[in-house]
C-alpha positions as CSV (number, residue, x, y, z in Angstrom):
1,M,0.0,0.0,0.0
2,K,1.4,3.4,-0.9
3,I,1.7,6.1,1.7
4,D,-1.1,8.2,0.2
5,E,-3.4,5.2,0.1
6,A,-2.7,4.4,3.7
7,S,-3.3,8.1,4.6
8,N,-6.6,8.1,2.8
9,S,-7.7,5.0,4.8
10,W,-7.0,6.8,8.0
11,F,-8.7,10.0,6.8
12,R,-11.9,7.9,6.1
13,K,-11.8,6.6,9.6
14,G,-11.4,10.1,10.9
15,I,-14.4,11.3,8.8
16,E,-16.5,8.6,10.4
17,Q,-15.6,10.2,13.8
18,G,-16.5,13.6,12.5
19,F,-13.0,15.1,12.3
20,D,-13.0,18.2,10.0
21,W,-9.3,18.1,9.1
22,T,-9.7,14.6,7.7
23,M,-12.6,15.8,5.5
24,R,-10.4,18.6,4.3
25,N,-7.3,16.4,3.7
26,L,-9.2,13.6,1.9
27,G,-11.0,16.3,-0.2
28,M,-7.7,17.8,-1.2
29,N,-6.4,14.3,-2.1
30,Y,-9.4,13.8,-4.4
31,L,-8.7,17.1,-5.9
32,W,-5.0,16.3,-6.5
33,G,-5.3,12.6,-7.2
34,R,-3.2,11.5,-4.3
35,G,-3.8,7.8,-3.6
36,V,-7.3,8.1,-5.3
37,P,-8.4,9.0,-8.8
38,V,-9.1,12.7,-9.3
39,D,-12.7,13.3,-8.5
40,K,-13.7,17.0,-8.2
41,N,-17.2,16.2,-7.1
42,K,-16.0,14.2,-4.1
43,A,-13.4,16.9,-3.4
44,K,-16.0,19.6,-3.4
45,A,-18.4,17.6,-1.2
46,L,-15.7,16.8,1.4
47,L,-14.5,20.4,1.5
48,Q,-18.1,21.6,2.0
49,Q,-18.6,18.9,4.8
50,A,-15.4,20.3,6.5
51,I,-16.7,23.8,6.3
52,S,-20.1,22.8,7.7
53,C,-18.4,21.4,10.9
54,H,-17.3,25.0,11.9
55,G,-14.2,23.5,13.4
56,D,-10.5,24.2,13.2
57,A,-10.3,23.3,9.5
58,E,-13.1,25.6,8.4
59,S,-11.0,28.6,7.3
60,D,-8.6,26.4,5.3
61,A,-11.4,24.4,3.8
62,R,-13.1,27.6,2.8
63,K,-9.9,28.9,1.1
64,Q,-9.3,25.6,-0.7
65,F,-12.9,25.6,-1.8
66,S,-12.7,29.3,-3.0
67,D,-9.4,28.6,-4.8
68,N,-10.5,25.5,-6.6
69,F,-14.3,25.9,-7.2
């Protein structure tokens, strides 16, 4: 398993627990194609999900969303 694939597996587990940074990170990996195929729809949805948590990742997720969508 490649490092990005392993990271994405942990990000998915974090998302199940509601961690906003893991939503942001996996969203960016979908945007860049790191360990997953590029999927801008999934990237957009995950960034929106991170924003909606109103947690520590919100401002960065908003910036990434604004820059890329």
